[in-house]
N, C-alpha and C positions, 0 to 999 in steps of 0.2 A: 432562410434568413436567420442569422445568429445574432440576436439582440443582446448586447453586453449587459444591459440591465436585467434581462430575464436570466441570463447565465449566473449573475451574481445572486439573484433571488433563489434560484434552484440550489446553489451551493449553501445558502443559509438554511434552506429547507432540509437539505440532506444532513446538515449538522444538527438538526433538531431545534433550531431557533424559530421563534414566532415569525409568521409572515407579516410583512408591512403592507398596509392598505393604501389605495389611491396613489399609486406610483405610475408615472407616465413612461411610455416606451421611449427608448433612445432612437429607435429606427422603426418607422411605420411601414407596414406591408404595402407593397406596390399593388395598385388596383388590378393590374394584369394577372397577378397571382391569386386574386380572390380574397385578399385580406386575411384576417385571422378571426373567423366566426363573427362577422359583423360587417357593417358598411365601412368602406375606406373613408379616410378624411376628405378626399376630393369629392366623393359622392355625397357625403354629409353636407358639405358646403353647397353643392349644387341643389340638394333637396331644400336647404334653408332659403336659397335664392328663389327657387320656384314657389315656395310657400309665401314668401314676402311679396312676390309679384302676382300672386293669385293663380298660378299655374298648377296643374294637377301634379301630385307627388306620389311616390311609391311607398315611402315610409309612413308610419302613423304620426299623428300630430303630437302624441306624447313623446315619441322619440325626437321629433324635430324641436320641440320646446327644450328637451334635455340637451340636444346638441347646441342650441343657441346659448345655453348656460355653460356648457363644457364641450368643445368640439373634439378634442383629442381623447381617445379611449385610454382607460387605465390598463396597466399591465395585468395579465391573467396569472395570478399567483396561487390558484387553487382555492377550494371552498373552505378548507380547514387545515389546521396544523397537523404535523405528524404526532401520533400518539404511541407508537411502538418504539421502545428503547430510546427515549429522549430524556433529557434532564439528568437526574441522579442515576437512573438505570444505565444511561449511555456512559456516564462517567465511570460507573462500576465495571462495565464491560471493558472499557479502555484500560482501567486500572488493573483488572484481572489479566489482560493480555500484556501489560507492561511488566507485571511481576512474573507471570507464567506464560511466556509467549507460545509455548507448545501445548497450551490447554485445549481440550476438546470442547465442542459445543455444549455437551452435557455438563461439563465442569463449569463453563461460563454461566450457564443457566442456574446451576446450584449456587454459585457465588453471588449472583444478583439476587436470588430469592432469599438467601441467608442474610445479606448485608443491606438490602434495600428496605425502604419504608413500607412499600405496598405489599411486599412479599409475593409479587407477581411471578408466575412461572411461565416463561416464554417457550416457544417451540424452537426446534433446531433451524427450521426454515427462516424464522424471524431473525434469529441471530446471524445466520449466514447472509441474509439479504441486507441487514443493517451494516455488517462489516464491509460488504461490497459497496454500499453507498458511501461509506467513509474512506474508501480506497485502502482498505485493509485486506491484503491478499495472502493466499497460502503459498509458502515457499519452503525450501529445504533449510533446515537449521544448521548452524555451525556450532559444534560442541567444543567447549574449552574445558580443560581439566580444572577442578576446584583448586588444585595446588598452584595453578598459574597465577592466581590472584593473591597468594600469600605475600606479605611484605618482603620476605627474604628473596623470593623469586622476582618480584618487581624490581628490587634493588639490583639483582644480578643482570636483569635485562637492561636496565639503565646504564650500568657500567659497561656492558658489552658493546652497546651502540655508541657510547659517548667517549670511551677511553681508547687510546692507541694500543698497538701491540706492546706487550703480550697480554694485556688485560681485556682488550677489545679490538674492534676492526675499524675504528675511526681513522679516516685518512687513507685507507687501503683501496686500491682500484678494484672496482667490481669484477673485472675480468680475472683478477688474481685470487678470487674467493672460490673455495670448494664447497659446494652445496651438498650437505649430507642430511638425509631424511629417512624416516623409518615408517613402516606401516604394519599393523598387526592384522593378520588374516584369521578370522574366527567364523564359526558357523552361525552362532546366535548373536543378536544385537539387542541390547536392552535400552539404548537411548532412542528417543523419538526423533525421527528425521525431518518432521515438518512442524511448522508453527505459523502464527499469524502476526503481521506487523504492517504498518503503513507502507505504501509503495515507495521504493527507493531506500528503505531502511533495512539493514542487515540484522538478522536474529542471532544473538550470541547468548548462550545460556550455560549454566554450570551442569555438569554431568558426571557420571561414574566412569573413571578410567582405571579402577583398581583391578578389574577382571583381567587375568592373564590371558593373552592371546595364544592360540594353538601354534602359531608360527609367526616369528618376527622377521621382517625383511628390511635390510638396510640397503639403500641405494645412494650412490654418490655421482655427482655430475661436475665436471670441470670444463670450462670453456677457455681454449687458448686464444692467443692474439689473432689467429688467422680465421677463426670461426665466429659466426654471429649466433647468439643464443636463439633467435627467432627461427633461423634457417634450419637448425638441427633439432628443434623441439618436436616436430611431428615424428621423426625417426625415433627419438628417445621415448616418446609416449607409446609408440607402437611396440617397441622392444619391452618396455616395462609391462604393458598390458598382456603381451604374449607370455612373459615369464610368470606373472601372477596367475594367469589362466592355467598354466601347466602345474603350478603349485596347488591350486584348488582341485584340479583333477586328481592329483596324487593323494590329496587328503580324503577325497570322497571314495576312492577305490578300496 
């Protein structure tokens, strides 16, 4: 049984918020399923009726008197609040990942210890578990050149997409466009390929693109009016993959 009230309370708990007390369940457990660590509401009412009629009861008198005052059980929200990476430390962890999404666990721990009030040093497992509870997952990063964010390049991009020919491609049929792209093949990579962010959010960070690649490959694709891009995509990807593999083998020989 998935009680929506319990689901909401578990979300509050995972976010590091204080638990709320004396909250009633939205859905009571069916007696056939054994309840949830306690007597079902139906059995409580039956025990109260037996006690008032002088019949023998299974539960204690103290429990029956409590049920006469409050028949429905409270929601089980745990005995205590979360104490690991909550409050300011949780904010610092999220702030560190917002500024440096490719930061390692050790770097996050150092940032929290240096910027926090308590100077507490957490373990790697505590940081990883807290990020998992906050739906912050590990994924491949997409690196953009620092030059791409310069005002002059942002203006060029705006002109290209919003202006007609010869200054841009506005109003041009997509099938008449020729897609040209390049890839640099190099042995060493200096940019980190993984980072942390909330689920569904892409990671884009600034990186170094000044290192000259050992080999620069230019590839062009044009789709005529009789071909559909989706139908020819697997063949193109296979050809490009084979070509790059042959280039890598020639570099390592």
